[in-house]
C-alpha positions as CSV (number, residue, x, y, z in Angstrom):
1,M,-0.1,0.0,-0.3
2,A,2.9,2.6,0.4
3,G,3.7,3.0,-3.2
4,L,-0.2,4.2,-3.5
5,L,0.6,6.9,-0.6
6,P,1.0,10.5,-2.2
7,F,4.8,11.7,-1.4
8,I,4.8,14.5,0.8
9,G,7.8,16.7,1.1
10,R,9.0,16.7,4.7
11,A,8.7,13.4,5.0
12,R,7.8,13.5,8.8
13,A,4.1,15.1,7.6
14,A,1.2,12.9,8.4
15,Q,0.2,11.2,5.1
16,P,-3.7,10.2,4.0
17,E,-4.5,7.0,3.7
18,T,-7.0,8.1,0.1
19,P,-4.9,10.0,-2.1
20,A,-7.2,13.2,-2.9
21,P,-6.1,16.2,-5.3
22,P,-4.5,18.7,-4.0
23,G,-7.0,21.6,-3.6
24,P,-6.6,25.1,-2.6
25,A,-7.1,24.7,0.5
26,G,-3.9,22.3,0.6
27,R,-1.6,24.8,-1.8
28,R,-2.6,27.8,1.0
29,A,-1.3,25.4,3.9
30,L,2.1,24.7,2.3
31,R,5.1,26.1,4.0
32,A,8.3,27.3,2.5
33,G,10.1,24.1,1.3
34,E,7.1,21.7,1.6
35,F,5.0,20.2,-1.6
36,L,2.5,17.2,-2.3
37,W,3.3,14.7,-5.1
38,L,0.8,12.8,-6.0
39,P,1.4,10.5,-9.5
40,E,-0.9,7.8,-8.9
41,L,-3.8,10.3,-9.3
42,S,-2.9,10.1,-13.2
43,P,-0.2,7.5,-13.5
44,E,0.9,8.3,-17.6
45,G,0.4,11.0,-20.1
46,P,1.4,14.5,-21.0
47,I,2.8,16.7,-18.5
48,L,2.3,20.6,-18.0
49,L,3.9,22.8,-15.1
50,V,1.9,26.0,-14.1
51,V,4.2,28.3,-11.8
52,S,2.6,31.1,-9.9
53,I,5.1,34.3,-9.1
54,R,2.6,35.6,-6.8
55,A,1.5,32.8,-5.1
56,Q,5.1,31.4,-5.2
57,R,3.7,28.0,-6.3
58,A,4.1,25.2,-8.8
59,I,1.4,22.7,-9.9
60,V,2.0,19.6,-11.9
61,Y,-0.6,18.6,-14.2
62,R,-0.6,15.5,-16.0
63,N,-3.7,14.5,-18.8
64,G,-5.2,17.6,-16.7
65,V,-5.1,16.2,-13.3
66,P,-3.1,18.1,-10.8
67,I,-0.7,15.4,-9.4
68,G,1.8,17.7,-8.1
69,I,2.4,21.2,-5.8
70,S,4.9,22.6,-4.5
71,T,6.1,25.8,-2.8
72,V,8.9,27.9,-5.0
73,S,11.4,30.8,-4.8
74,T,11.4,32.7,-8.0
75,G,13.5,36.0,-8.8
76,K,13.9,38.6,-6.6
77,E,13.9,42.3,-7.0
78,G,15.9,43.1,-9.9
79,H,16.3,39.7,-11.2
80,E,12.8,39.0,-11.4
81,T,11.5,35.7,-13.2
82,P,10.2,36.3,-16.6
83,T,6.7,35.1,-17.4
84,G,5.4,33.3,-20.7
85,V,5.0,30.2,-21.9
86,F,8.3,28.5,-21.8
87,T,9.6,24.9,-23.3
88,I,12.3,22.7,-21.4
89,L,15.1,23.2,-23.8
90,Q,17.9,21.0,-21.8
91,K,18.2,18.8,-18.8
92,K,21.2,18.0,-16.4
93,V,21.0,16.3,-12.8
94,D,24.2,17.5,-11.6
95,H,24.8,21.0,-13.3
96,K,26.6,24.3,-11.8
97,S,26.0,27.8,-12.7
98,S,28.1,29.2,-15.7
99,L,27.1,32.9,-14.2
100,Y,27.2,32.6,-10.1
101,N,30.4,31.2,-9.2
102,D,29.3,27.4,-10.3
103,A,26.5,27.6,-7.9
104,P,25.0,24.1,-7.3
105,M,21.7,23.4,-9.8
106,P,20.6,19.8,-9.0
107,F,18.3,18.3,-11.5
108,M,18.5,21.6,-13.4
109,Q,15.5,21.8,-16.6
110,R,16.7,24.8,-18.5
111,L,14.0,27.2,-19.7
112,T,16.1,29.8,-21.3
113,W,19.3,30.2,-22.9
114,D,20.4,33.1,-20.7
115,G,20.2,31.6,-17.3
116,I,16.5,30.9,-16.3
117,A,15.9,27.1,-15.2
118,L,14.0,24.8,-12.9
119,H,16.5,23.3,-10.0
120,A,16.4,22.5,-6.5
121,G,17.6,25.3,-4.1
122,N,16.9,26.9,-0.8
123,L,13.2,28.3,-0.5
124,P,13.0,31.1,2.0
125,G,9.4,31.7,1.5
126,Y,9.6,34.4,-0.7
127,P,11.5,35.4,-4.2
128,A,15.0,35.1,-3.7
129,S,16.8,33.5,-6.8
130,H,18.4,35.4,-9.4
131,G,15.6,34.7,-11.9
132,C,15.6,30.7,-11.7
133,I,12.6,28.8,-10.2
134,R,14.1,26.9,-7.0
135,L,12.4,24.0,-6.0
136,P,12.7,21.8,-2.8
137,M,15.4,18.8,-3.9
138,E,12.8,15.7,-4.0
139,F,10.2,17.8,-5.9
140,A,12.8,18.8,-8.1
141,R,14.1,14.8,-8.3
142,A,10.4,13.7,-8.7
143,L,9.7,16.6,-11.4
144,Y,12.9,15.8,-13.3
145,G,11.6,12.0,-13.6
146,V,8.5,12.7,-15.6
147,T,9.4,15.4,-17.7
148,S,11.0,15.7,-21.0
149,L,12.6,18.0,-23.4
150,G,9.9,20.3,-25.3
151,M,7.7,19.9,-22.5
152,T,5.2,23.7,-21.8
153,V,5.8,25.3,-18.6
154,V,3.6,28.3,-18.1
155,I,5.0,31.0,-15.8
156,A,2.5,33.7,-14.6
157,G,2.6,36.8,-12.7
158,D,-1.1,38.1,-12.1
159,Q,-2.7,35.8,-14.5
160,S,-0.8,37.7,-17.7
161,V,1.3,35.6,-19.8
162,P,2.6,38.3,-22.6
163,R,5.1,36.4,-24.6
164,I,6.1,33.4,-26.1
165,A,9.9,32.0,-25.2
166,P,11.4,30.7,-27.0
167,S,9.7,31.5,-30.3
168,P,11.6,32.1,-33.4
169,K,10.9,35.3,-35.3
170,F,7.3,35.6,-34.2
171,L,6.1,38.9,-35.9
172,D,9.4,39.8,-36.5
173,S,10.7,40.0,-40.1
174,G,9.9,38.2,-43.0
175,P,12.6,36.9,-45.6
176,D,12.5,40.3,-47.0
177,G,13.3,42.0,-43.8
178,D,9.7,43.5,-44.0
179,A,7.5,43.1,-40.9
180,E,5.1,39.9,-41.3
181,A,1.8,41.0,-41.8
182,L,-1.1,40.5,-39.4
183,D,-3.4,39.0,-41.6
184,A,-1.0,36.4,-42.9
185,T,-1.5,32.5,-42.2
186,T,1.4,30.2,-42.3
187,W,1.5,26.6,-41.6
188,N,5.0,24.5,-41.6
189,P,4.7,21.4,-39.3
190,D,8.2,20.1,-41.2
191,A,9.8,22.7,-39.0
192,A,9.2,20.2,-36.1
193,P,8.3,17.1,-37.1
194,S,7.6,16.2,-33.5
195,G,7.2,16.8,-29.6
196,P,4.6,18.3,-27.4
197,V,2.0,20.9,-28.8
198,S,1.4,24.5,-27.8
199,I,-1.4,26.9,-28.9
200,V,-1.0,30.5,-28.0
201,V,-4.0,32.7,-29.0
202,S,-3.2,36.4,-28.2
203,G,-6.8,38.6,-27.9
204,A,-4.9,41.7,-28.0
205,D,-3.0,41.0,-31.2
206,A,-6.1,38.9,-32.7
207,R,-3.4,35.9,-33.5
208,I,-2.9,32.2,-32.7
209,V,0.9,30.3,-32.5
210,V,1.5,27.1,-32.6
211,L,4.6,25.7,-31.6
212,R,5.8,21.8,-31.7
213,D,8.7,21.3,-29.5
214,G,9.5,25.0,-29.1
215,V,9.3,25.6,-32.6
216,R,6.8,27.5,-34.3
217,I,5.1,25.7,-36.8
218,G,2.0,28.2,-37.8
219,T,0.1,31.4,-37.3
220,A,-2.9,32.9,-38.3
221,P,-5.3,35.6,-37.5
222,V,-7.9,34.9,-35.3
223,R,-11.3,36.7,-34.2
224,I,-12.6,36.0,-30.1
225,V,-16.2,36.8,-30.1
226,G,-17.1,38.6,-26.6
227,D,-14.8,40.0,-24.3
228,L,-11.7,38.4,-23.2
229,T,-10.7,39.7,-19.8
230,D,-8.4,37.0,-17.8
231,M,-6.1,34.2,-19.2
232,G,-7.1,30.6,-19.6
233,V,-5.0,27.4,-19.5
234,F,-6.7,24.5,-21.2
235,T,-5.2,20.9,-22.1
236,L,-7.0,18.7,-24.3
237,S,-7.6,15.3,-22.2
238,R,-9.4,13.0,-25.1
239,V,-9.7,12.7,-28.7
240,D,-12.7,10.5,-29.7
241,T,-15.5,10.6,-32.4
242,E,-17.2,13.1,-30.8
243,G,-14.5,15.7,-31.4
244,F,-11.9,17.4,-29.2
245,H,-12.3,17.5,-25.4
246,W,-10.6,20.3,-23.7
247,L,-10.1,21.0,-20.0
248,Q,-9.7,24.4,-18.5
249,L,-6.5,23.9,-15.7
250,E,-6.4,26.4,-12.4
251,L,-4.5,29.4,-12.3
252,P,-3.8,31.9,-9.2
253,G,-7.3,33.5,-8.4
254,Q,-9.4,31.5,-10.4
255,V,-11.8,29.8,-8.5
256,G,-14.0,26.9,-9.9
257,V,-12.4,26.6,-12.7
258,A,-9.8,23.5,-12.7
259,G,-11.4,20.4,-14.6
260,H,-13.8,22.5,-16.3
261,A,-15.1,21.0,-19.8
262,V,-14.9,23.5,-22.7
263,T,-18.6,23.6,-24.5
264,A,-19.1,23.8,-28.1
265,D,-20.9,27.0,-27.6
266,E,-17.0,28.5,-25.5
267,R,-15.4,26.9,-28.5
268,G,-17.0,28.6,-30.9
269,R,-16.0,32.2,-29.6
270,L,-12.7,31.2,-31.1
271,Q,-12.9,31.8,-34.9
272,I,-10.0,30.4,-36.6
273,P,-9.8,30.3,-40.8
274,S,-11.4,26.9,-41.4
275,A,-8.3,25.5,-43.7
276,F,-6.0,26.4,-40.6
277,Q,-8.1,25.0,-38.6
278,D,-8.5,21.6,-40.8
279,A,-4.6,21.4,-40.4
280,L,-4.6,21.9,-36.6
281,R,-6.4,19.2,-36.1
282,T,-4.2,16.8,-37.5
283,I,-1.6,17.0,-34.9
284,L,-3.6,17.6,-32.0
285,Q,-3.4,14.7,-29.8
286,P,-4.1,14.5,-26.0
287,G,-1.7,16.3,-23.6
288,A,-1.8,19.4,-26.3
289,T,-1.7,22.5,-24.3
290,A,-4.1,25.7,-25.3
291,I,-3.2,29.4,-23.4
292,V,-5.5,32.1,-24.3
293,T,-4.5,35.8,-23.1
294,P,-5.7,39.3,-23.5
295,Q,-2.5,40.7,-23.7
296,S,-0.1,41.3,-26.7
297,L,2.4,38.2,-27.8
298,V,4.5,41.1,-29.0
299,S,5.2,43.3,-26.2
300,A,5.4,42.4,-22.3
301,S,3.3,44.7,-20.1
302,S,6.4,46.2,-19.3
303,G,6.9,47.5,-22.8
304,Q,9.6,45.5,-23.6
305,K,9.6,43.7,-27.0
306,L,9.1,40.1,-27.0
307,V,12.4,38.3,-26.1
308,V,13.4,35.9,-28.9
309,I,15.2,33.2,-27.8
310,D,16.6,30.2,-30.7
311,S,15.8,26.9,-29.2
312,E,19.1,25.4,-30.9
313,A,21.3,27.8,-29.6
314,D,24.3,26.1,-27.8
315,E,24.6,26.4,-23.8
């Protein structure tokens, strides 16, 4: 029976007899350095990690089910952790920082080539890192064991994800040096033949961007019917004869949305060119992630331009 019990950080903590999803009350009760790990709730399937800077929490979803929740320590003032939609670019069990005096970064999972990563480290209960996301040692070890290169990581501040990283030349310049037309539609799945699929929709830009394995493979104009005020994160739970079934995942401050099944009427609010929609359907599989945000993908809320990171760059 021991193998069926959830792994709870700080091993002396009491363990319930029946695993239960880490609900809001349990998340608030976690103290600095503590975590919950309940992989048996969803034994197999694609992984998504959502990090909340405001709450200093990380939530691990597998097939849309929360299987882990942990306290974190993100970047301190002057070294703030960037928000956005990231891809795991590199993994290394025993890594040392090339920027900060060979500081150890156990179970490192790189999110950017300029130094932002997930790794085990000290958790004082507040933002204290140089931009990385510090995790409890055993949580970092467990997370490392279930993730893969190309997996999506969403880092949110106040429910806002204003940029994509890495994102090859999104709304940058075309082959002739001219700005890419906002009404352009592109579809190039051969740019990344396999890997996790992430879809990002911006209300401000009226654009949809499709990433596979962190590489942009398509973009098209969209029309959103009605108001879009909050960010939403969704996972494709299954595909059957009735179509595509999406579940909404919980973000800080969103109450009662976890596990909400997206209805046909809600899906109908997002109007995409039919040819692009048909192409997108051919690559969608359970575990695909969709992020819908009212903010622009071109500029961060601070006014800085979208950071473009080459997913093929060397360390």
